[in-house]
N, C-alpha and C positions, 0 to 999 in steps of 0.2 A: 445525629439525626434520630429522632424517636419514631420508629415505624409502628408503634402501638397506637398512635393517634391518627385520625383521618388526615390531618394536615401533613404529618410525616410520611404517610403512605403516598399522598399525592405528590409530594416533592420527590420521593423515591421513584415513582413511576415516571415522572417527567424526566428525571435524569436518565433513567433506563431507556426511555424512548429517544432521547437525544443521542445517547451512546449508540443505539442501534441504527439511527439515521446516519450518523457520521461514519459508522463502519460500512454501511451500504454504499455511501458515496465513495469511500476509498476502494471498495471491491469493484464497483462499476468502473471507476477510473482505471484501475489496474487491468481489468478485462478489456477495456477499450484500447488501452495501449498495447496489450499483448495481441489483440486481434489485428492491429494496424501494422505490426512488425513485418509479416511476410510481404505485404504489398509495397512497403517502402524499401525493400531490398536489404533490410537489417538481418544480420545473422550473428549468432552467439559465437564468440571466440575469446580465448584466453590470451592475455598479453604475454609475450615471451620475455624471459629474463634477458638483459643485455649480454650476459656472458654466452648465451646460446647463439647469438648472432653478433660477433664482435665487430664486423665491418658495417653493420647496418645502423644508421643514425636513428635516434628516437624522436 
């Protein structure tokens, strides 16, 4: 892409605007999901290794 021409700069700016738009969609979706977490009763937890609880089925 030749950014020294007006057409090249236009294409560059369109791509940059689309990338910024997509990034904002991802960020807003992530924030929405993180904000919904406490209301739904979700909590972070690590899965234990089976050897730590040999009698517990997975």
